[in-house]
N, C-alpha and C positions, 0 to 999 in steps of 0.2 A: 529566388525560389527558397523556399522555406526546407528544412531537413527533414520535415515529415510530409511534404508534398503528395497529396493525394492518396496516404495511407491512411486505412481505414482501422481506427484505434476504440476500445472500448476501455470506461474507466471506471469502475465500482466506486459509492459512496462519491458522486461527486459535487454534492451539496456541500461538502465538510470544509474545512477551512484549507487543506493541502488539496483536494481532491478540486476544488473550484479553481484554485489557481492554475493547475495542473490542466484542466481544461480551455482555460483561456488559451494556456501557453501552446496548448499543442496544436490550437484552432489555426493562431497566429503564425506557426510554422508549415500551415497548410496542410495538418491532418482533417479527416470528416471524422470529428472526435464524440463518441456516444458516450453520454453521462446515465449509467445505469444505477439509480437511486429508490431505493424503498419509499422517500419522504418527497417524492415530487408532489409541487404544489400547484404548477401551473401547467399547461400544453404547449406553451409559448416558446419552448426549444424545440424543433421538430428533431434533435436528435437525443432527446432524452427517453428512456424507456424506463419504466416502475418496475423495478427487480429486488425481491429480496432474496439475498445470496444463500439464506440458510433453507432456501425452498427448492428443490433440484427442479420442480418443473417451472418456478419462475426462472430459475437460469437456462432451462432449456428453452423458453420461451425468449428469451431475451438472444442467447443465441442464434435460435431460427429465423428471429426479427431482423437482424446484419446479415444474416446470411441471404435472406431471401431478396433484400434490397440492393446486395453489392456482391453478393457471393465467395466472400474471402472475409478473415480477420485478420491483417498485419500484425497488430499488436495489441496487448494486453495487459491492462495495469490493475493488480489484486490491491486496491485502498481501500473498499469499507471495513468497517471496524465495528461490528453489532457487539452488545453487548448488555449484560444482565441487569437490572435496576441496581442491585447492590455491588455494582462493580466500584471497588475502592475501599473494601471492608478489610479490616486490619487484618493481617496473616493466620492467625491465631482463631479470628472468629468467620473465618469464611465457611461456610456450610460446603460440603461435598458434593450435593446436588447442584450448587451454585457454580462451583468448580467444571463440574461435568458439561453442564452447559454453556459455558463458555468457551470451554475447549471443543465441543460440537459448533458453536455459531463458527468460530471464529479460525480453526485447524482444520474442522473435517471440512468445512464448506472450500476452503482453499483447496484442499484434495478433490472435492467434486467437479471445480471448475476448471482446475487445471488438466483434468482427465478429458475432459471434454473439450475444451480448448485446444490442447498442445497436440490429440488425434487429427484435429481440423487443419492445424498449420503441418502438421505431418505431412498430408497428402499433395501437399503444395508444394513439398520442399523447403518451408521459409516458416519467417515470423518470429517475432520477440515479445516474451510475457516478462512483466518486472514485477517481484512481490515487495510493497512498501511494508518493512520492517521496523527496527527501532535498535538505536545505542544500547538498550536494555535487553537484546536478544544477542548482544555480544559479551559484555561488561557487568560487573555486578554493579548493583544500587549504591548511591551516596544519600544515604537518607538524612546527611546531614541538613541537606538543601529542602527538605520538607517541615524543620523546624518552625516552630510559631506561624505556621501558615492556616491555622484554621482547619485542620484534620486533613490537609493535603496529602496523598501518598501515593505511590505507584502499586499496582497491585502486582499482586504475585503471579497470577495467572499469563499477565501481559509478558513478563521474562520470557516463562515457560514455552508461552504459543509463539513468541515472535523468534526465540530461540530456536524453535521448531522448526519454523517455516524458511531459516535460513539455512539448515542444515537438508530439508528436503527440497529447495531450490536446486542445491548441489549436486542433489541424487537425479532430478528433475533434466538437469544441463548435460551430466553426463550420458542419460538414459535418451533424449531426445538428439544430443549432437551429429549424430549421424545423419540424422535426416536433415539437418539443413537448418534446425531451431534452436533459438537460443532463448535461455533462462537465466535474470539474473535479479538481484534486489537491491534495495535502495534503503539506507538506515537512516534517519533523520535524527538528529539529537532534540535537544528544547527548540520548540515552536512558540514565539510568542502568541497569547492568546489569552490576554489580561488576565493573568493571574494573580494570585497573593502579591503584594509588593515585598514581602520576604523575602517568598523562592525567587522571584524576578532578583532581588539583590544577591541571594545567596549563590545563586546559578550562576550568576553573571562573574561572580567573584571568583569561582572557580574553573569555567571555560577560558581558554588560551585566548580566542576573541572578544572574551569580555563581553558577550551580550548574547540574549537569546537568538537563533535565527527567525527569519520570515517564511511564510508558508510559501511565498513566489520565490525562495533560493533555491526549493527542492524541485520545483517542474525543472527546468533544464537540464538535471543530471540524469531525469527519468526521461526524458525526452532525446537525449544523446543516448542512452541503451535502446530506447526504440527505432533510431535513424540507424541507415546502412552505413555511418560513421563507426558505429560500434559491431561490424560486420564479424571482427574475430574475438569478440568479449563474451564470454559467457561463463556462467556460473561464480559470478562475482558476488563480490556486496559493496557496492559505493555507499560511502558511509559520508554524511553531510550533517557535521554535526560542531562544527567552530573548534575543533581541535579538542574535544573534549575524549575521544579514546587515545588520544594520542598522550596523555600525563597519566 
């Protein structure tokens, strides 16, 4: 029997690198796992639901569909990562409207989702929600790893948003703990995704394990936090980064 046997779990942004790995892993652990994804291109997955997390009506529809079929939501993973087309612009060139839009699409969407989902979990007295954050919500950026990488950089809004979500998750853990509902974060470090060879070399020379992470290495940690094995864990940020934040 898997750690998530018969649990009803929703993952937003399930078509992405980490998202798809999580869905596969959770299903192998016995979960009925929904992929809430804006860019679903096929209806072959009976547990795929088109959802735009920036649209409250779309989020409401997603929740209502899962509740109609199962009557509950045991676990939820906020993984979707919407962003503007100019994401990655150098700090000094970021338009204010772009900054506001990214905060709205990512951080404000998390607020709406958590407000709805955690109130549902509260009514049954249990549930686990995991926010996917980042090492750059914890520590500052080492910009030397982006040198000579063809313009690759880490967007300023990314640090602000991920750091905000980590602090917000602690608030939620404190607020909903008395109802038996748990809220945690998982912060991945650099994940290999075909990046520029100079970035890979420079990152791997600095991280203690001397390599970028792989997407499938994030899923087990998230699964653990969703499972009953983590029944006394809330308000925490599990960092999966090969030791990056340890030095």
